N, C-alpha and C positions, 0 to 999 in steps of 0.2 A: 446559796441563799434559800430562804424558806418560801412557803407558799401560803395562800389563804384559802380556807375551806369554809363553806356554809352548809348547814344541815337543816332540812325541814322547812324551807321557805323563808328563813331569815336572811336578809341580804348580807353577803359577806363584806368585810371591810376591804379597802384598797390593799392588796397584798404586796409583799416585797419581791423584787425581781430576781431572776437567775435560775431557779430550780426547774421550772417548767419552760419549754421552748415558747418563744413569743412570735415566731415567724407567722405572718398572715393576720396578726391581730393589729387592728388600728390603734396606734399609740397616742399618748398624750404627754407622757414624761418618761424619758429613757432611764432616769434614775429610779422612778417609783413604779413603773408599769410591770405587770406580770399577769399571767392567767390565773384564774381561780374557778372553783366549781361550786355548784349548788346541788345537793343530793338529799336522798331520803334518810340516810343513816351514816354514821361514822364508818361502818363497815364498807358501805358503797364508796365513800370518799377514799378510803384506804386502798380499795381495789383499783379505782381509777388512777390514783396517784402512782400505784405500782406499775400500771400499764404505761402511763405517759412518761414516767421517768426511766422506764426499763430497768427498774431496781428490783432485783430478786430478794427483797427484804423478807425477813421472817414474818409470819402472820401475827396479827395482834394477839396479845395474851388472852387467856380465858378468865382472868381475874375480873370480878365485878365489884370488889370492895376497894376502898381507898386508903387502907391501912398504910401508914408511912408517907402518904402524899402530903406535900407542903404547898399551900397556896398563899399568895399575897394579894391584897386588894388595897387600893388607895382612894378612899372616899373623898379626900380633899380635892383631888384632881379629877375624879370621874363622876362625882355625885353632888357637886356643889349646887348645880341647878338640874333638877331631874323630875320627870313626870312621876306623880305619886304611885301609880300602878306599877311602873317599872321599878321604883325603889322598893316597894313591898315584895315583889317577886324576887328581886335580886337578894334581899336580905333573907328571905325564906330559902333561897338556893344555898346560901352560905351555911345555914343551919343544917340543911340536908347533907352537905359535904362533911360537916363536922360529925353528924350522926353516923356517917358511913366510915368514920375513922380518920378523916383527913385533918390536918392542922391548918387553920385559916388565921392569918396574921395581918393586922392593919399596918400599912406602911405609909410613908409620905415621900413623894417624888420631888418635892421642892416647890417653893412659892412661884418660881418662874417657869414651871414645867409646861403649862398650857401655852404661855407666850412663846416658849422655845419651840414646841412642836408645831404650833400654827405657823410660825415663821418659816420653819423648814418645809413643811408639807406644801403650803400654798405658794411660797417663793419658788420652789422647784417646779411645782405643777404648772403654774402659769408661765414661768420664764422659759420652760422647755417645750411648751405646746407648739409654737409656730415652727420651730426647727424639727420637732418629731413628726408632725403632720406633713410638712413639706418633704422630708426625706422619705416617708412612707409612700407618698404619691409618686415620687421619682423612682424609687426602687421597683414599684409595681406597675409603672408606666400607665398610671390612670390618666384619662383625658380630662383632668380637672386641676385647677390650681388652688393654692391656699386662699388666694384673694377671692376666688369664686365661692369657696366654701364659706368664707367670712361674710360675703355679701348676702348669702342665702340663709344665714342663721336667723332664728327667731329673735325679735327685737330685744328681749330681756338678756339672752345669752350674747347677742351681738354687742350690747352695751358693755357687758362684763369683759368680753374679749378686747373691745376697743380700748378699755381702760387698763387692762392687766397683761394682755397677750401681745398686742402690737407694740413695737418699739417706740411708736409715737405716743403711746398712752401715758397718762400721768402716773399710773400705778406700776408701770413696767420697771422692774428693778435693774440697777446698773450691773455691769459686769463685775465690778468690785464687790458689790453686795452678794451677787450670785456665787462668786468664788468663796467668799467668807462663809456663806451658808453651807457649802460643800466641805470646806476645809476646817471650819471651827464649830459651827452649830451642830452639824450632823454627827461628827465624832463625839461631841459632848452628850448628845442624846443616846448614842449607842453605848457610851460608857455608863451612863446613868441607868439605863434599862438593863444592860449586861450585868451590873452589880447585883441585880435581883437574883440572878441565877448563879453567878460565879462566886460572889462574896457572901450573899445571904443564904444560898442553898435552896431557894424555892424552885419547885417544879414548873410553876406557871403563875402568871399574873391574871387576875380575874377582874371583870368589870361589865356593866351593862353594855351590850353591843351598841345601842343608841340610847341617848339620854331621854328620848321621847319616842312615842310611836310615830308611824308615818302620818304626816298631815294630809288633809284633803287636797286634791289636785289644785283647786282654786286658791289654796293657802300655801302652796309649796315654797313660795319665795319669802314669805313672812308669816309666822304663826306664834302662838303663845304656849309657853311651857311653865307650869306652876305660877301663872300670873305674870310672867315676864315675856316680853316680845323678843323673838330671836329670828335670825335669818336662816336660809336653807343650809348653809355650811355647818350650822350647829349640829346637824344630824351626824356628821362625820367626826365630831369633836373627840370621841373616845377612841376611835380606830386609827386616826392618822398617825399617832406616835409609832406604832409597830410598823406601819408602812414606811415612815421616814427613817426608821432605824434598820429596816430589813429583817424583821423577825417574823416567824411563822405564826399564824393565828387561825382559830376556828370559832365559829359561832354556833351554839347549841340552843334550840328553842326550849324555853322553860315555862311557858304559859301564855295566856292571852289577856289583853286589857279588857276592861268592861265593855268595850265596843267590838271585841273579837279580833283585835289586831295582835300579831305575834310579838313576843318579847324574847330577846336573845341574851344568852350568857356568853360573853367573849372570853376565850381562853388563849392567851399568848404564851409562847414558849421561847426557849433559848435559841439563839442563832444556830442554824444547821441541825436542829433536833426535831425535824418535822415528823418523823415516824414515831418518836417518843411522845410527841404531842398528840398524835392521832391515837396512840394506845391509851394515854391518859384521858382523852376526850371520850373514848368509847366507854370507859369506866364511869365517867361523869354522866354520860348520856343515859346509862342504865337506871339512874336515880329518878328520871323524869318520865312522865307519861307522854306518849305520842300525841301531838296536837291533832284535832279533827281536821278532815279535809275541808278546804275553803268551799263556801257555798257557791 
């Protein structure tokens, strides 16, 4: 399976499991969980990845151009509701890629894509939380129970867990729905995203890492994007598909909003092609100036 990488302070998306060891990491969902890293550059990411996976992979290429690279982007799925600053920087990034010799092609992932990916990600995430946390506590012999953790949660999160994570909650999905998510929905998502690479021959799928910049702390549960009110899960809208399908992804900083918040370009690759993705990301990274250190 792949891994998720973040560069330059842009929060990485939830990564797919399996390539990096997960021992010692507090879990939430055994289907979706894995480790990811935040680093200063793609070269640093590649070095850490090589050490952690004990993979004596060849070093990244010296190429800095993108001649022959093929990128897909799906504005209908990733840009239907988006902050204007982020939209502007993303479109500018596409032009830079084209100027560097890459082919950039608009695609459509299907009218039901967002509903499919949300159903997979959040159904698995919330349905597996109680089991994953309970097993983690047991394996590590921690002197605390799941019930104690639940009782001590902040009110807002406790309310969400009570509705979605506890079997007694109204939003807790049935075993039948859970199995259908794993056996029907997830394979369909993997097929649909896999076609981008195997059938259409693209090297990567591009999109804004988040459709809006980080909200203020006091607005983290509900905030406004392009005049429309959204909830906190909206921030993960673009990145949950790769997590649900088990694809590797990396986020590259490409600029700042008018308020000085970082904007990320997400690059997702084919299943199992983590090192190829890192090589491609290093070449993309070279097109953008480093962001200033935070004040």
